[in-house]
C-alpha positions in Angstrom: 0.0 0.0 0.0 1.3 3.5 -1.0 0.0 6.7 0.5 0.0 9.7 -1.8 -1.1 13.3 -1.4 -4.6 13.9 -2.9 -4.3 15.3 -6.4 -6.7 16.3 -9.2 -6.3 12.8 -10.7 -7.9 11.3 -7.6 -11.0 13.5 -7.4 -13.6 11.2 -9.1 -12.4 8.0 -7.3 -12.1 9.7 -3.9 -15.5 11.3 -4.1 -17.1 7.9 -5.1 -15.3 6.1 -2.3 -16.5 8.6 0.3 -20.0 8.7 -1.1 -20.4 4.9 -1.2 -19.0 4.6 2.4 -21.2 7.3 3.9 -24.4 6.4 2.0 -24.1 2.7 2.9 -22.8 2.9 6.4 -22.3 6.3 8.1 -25.1 6.7 10.7 -26.3 10.2 9.7 -26.1 10.0 5.9 -27.4 6.4 5.7 -30.0 7.0 8.3 -31.5 9.9 6.4 -31.4 7.8 3.2 -29.6 10.6 1.3 -29.5 9.7 -2.5 -26.1 8.6 -3.7 -26.1 10.8 -6.9 -26.5 14.1 -5.1 -24.2 13.2 -2.2 -21.5 12.0 -4.6 -21.8 15.4 -6.5 -21.3 17.2 -3.2 -18.3 15.0 -2.4 -16.7 15.9 -5.7 -16.9 19.6 -4.8 -15.4 18.9 -1.4 -12.6 16.7 -2.7 -11.8 19.3 -5.4 -11.4 21.9 -2.6 -9.3 19.5 -0.5 -6.9 19.2 -3.4 -6.3 22.9 -3.4 -5.4 22.9 0.3 -2.8 20.1 -0.2 -3.5 18.4 3.2 -5.4 15.3 2.2 -4.2 11.8 1.3 -5.2 8.6 -0.5 -4.1 5.0 0.0 -3.4 3.1 -3.2 -2.9 -0.6 -3.9 -2.1 -1.8 -7.4 -3.4 1.5 -8.9 -6.7 1.1 -7.0 -7.8 3.6 -4.4 -8.5 1.8 -1.1 -8.7 4.7 1.3 -9.0 8.5 1.5 -8.7 11.1 4.2 -9.8 14.7 3.7 -8.0 17.2 5.8 -8.5 21.0 5.8 -7.7 24.2 7.6 -10.2 24.8 10.3 -11.2 28.2 9.0 -11.5 27.0 5.3 -14.5 24.6 4.9 -14.4 22.4 1.9 -17.8 23.5 0.7 -20.1 26.5 1.4 -23.2 25.4 3.2 -25.5 27.2 0.8 -23.9 25.4 -2.2 -24.0 22.1 -0.3 -27.7 22.5 0.4 -28.3 23.4 -3.2 -26.6 20.2 -4.4 -27.8 18.0 -1.6 -30.7 19.6 0.3 -31.1 16.6 2.6 -27.8 17.5 4.3 -29.3 20.5 6.1 -29.8 18.8 9.4 -26.3 17.2 9.3 -24.5 20.5 8.7 -26.5 22.1 11.5 -25.5 19.3 13.9 -21.8 19.8 12.9 -22.1 23.5 13.4 -23.7 23.0 16.8 -20.9 20.8 17.9 -18.5 23.7 17.3 -20.7 26.7 18.4 -21.7 25.1 21.7 -18.2 24.2 22.6 -16.4 26.8 24.8 -13.2 25.0 24.3 -13.4 25.1 20.5 -14.1 28.9 20.6 -10.8 29.4 22.4 -8.7 27.5 19.9 -6.5 29.4 17.5 -8.1 28.5 14.2 -5.1 29.6 12.1 -3.1 26.8 13.9 -5.8 24.2 13.6 -6.5 21.6 11.0 -9.7 19.6 10.7 -10.0 15.9 9.9 -13.0 16.2 7.7 -14.0 13.0 6.0 -12.5 9.6 5.6 -13.4 6.3 3.9 -12.0 2.8 3.2 -12.8 0.4 0.4 -15.1 -2.3 1.9 -12.7 -5.1 0.8 -10.0 -3.5 2.9 -12.0 -2.8 6.1 -10.1 -4.0 9.2 -6.7 -3.8 7.5 -5.6 -0.6 9.2 -6.0 1.6 6.0 -7.6 4.5 7.8 -5.2 4.2 10.7 -2.2 4.4 8.3 -3.8 7.4 6.6 -4.3 9.1 10.0 -0.7 8.4 11.1 0.6 9.8 7.8 -1.5 12.9 8.1 -0.4 13.5 11.7 3.2 13.2 10.7 3.0 15.3 7.5 0.5 18.0 8.6 0.5 18.2 12.3 4.1 17.6 13.3 6.0 19.0 10.3 3.8 22.0 9.9 3.0 22.7 13.6 -0.8 22.3 13.5 -3.2 21.1 16.2 -5.9 18.7 15.2 -9.7 18.7 15.6 -12.2 16.1 14.3 -16.0 15.8 14.3 -16.5 12.0 14.6 -20.0 10.9 13.6 -19.6 7.1 14.1 -18.1 4.7 16.7 -15.3 3.5 14.4 -13.7 6.9 13.8 -14.1 7.7 17.5 -12.4 4.4 18.5 -9.5 4.8 16.0 -8.6 8.3 17.3 -9.1 7.5 21.0 -7.0 4.3 20.7 -4.0 6.0 19.1 -4.0 9.6 20.2 -6.0 10.1 23.5 -7.9 13.2 22.2 -9.7 15.7 24.4 -13.5 15.5 23.9 -14.7 19.1 23.8 -18.3 18.5 22.9 -20.8 15.7 22.3 -24.3 15.5 20.9 -26.6 12.5 21.3 -28.3 12.0 17.9 -31.7 11.1 19.2 -31.8 14.4 21.3 -30.9 16.7 18.4 -33.6 19.2 17.5 -33.7 20.7 14.0 -36.6 22.9 12.7 -38.9 21.6 15.3 -38.2 17.9 14.6 -35.8 15.2 15.7 -34.3 14.0 12.4 -32.0 11.4 14.0 -34.5 10.0 16.5 -34.4 6.6 14.7 -30.7 6.3 15.3 -29.7 4.2 18.3 -29.8 6.3 21.4 -26.2 5.4 22.4 -24.7 6.9 19.2 -23.3 10.4 19.4 -21.3 12.9 17.5 -18.1 13.9 19.2 -15.8 16.9 18.7 -12.3 15.7 19.5 -9.2 17.8 19.9 -5.6 16.7 19.7 -2.9 19.3 20.6 0.3 19.0 18.7 2.1 18.5 22.0 0.3 15.2 22.5 1.3 14.1 19.0 4.9 14.8 19.7 4.7 12.6 22.8 3.1 9.9 20.7 5.8 10.1 18.1 8.5 9.7 20.7 
């Protein structure tokens, strides 16, 4: 397996891999039954913007993409919310939840955004699940982005797998959490059908903790 920086030649495959992963298995996107076509189009926009920031990576095996990790500057979202809602209107409640994770976190408001990068979206080819692909992508991103370029890390984890991967390796600080079934949006509870034990977590990893891990 080779890890490469995300380039323009990867946009289509990376977007498709992310879209398939989220539509089929991520609690929020799959739970709302968001159509693949519109979600994939939104992902293409996001991947294209990620290329321009030069912080994202793909895992390749025999010229096939088996994993992708989108990383961005915290103050530079990969897509404007209005454009995202135009392409994929069913995403409104999800974007609001992610915004609430940040806005309602006192700790997040105190972080220096110019020194902060966001682990945005990641996906693994289903045939490679359980082989450490995402873990390797995370390790590579931490080394290349956080340690070499002096950034702290933040991630909004929307499923148990991503939460477990980060907590196992990096011992992040949880700076906010939202229980899906309790989230109110436009007078409704759009995620009430999701298991009550599932939550979205905002996790923070200071660079100092990464340095300790590297040693």
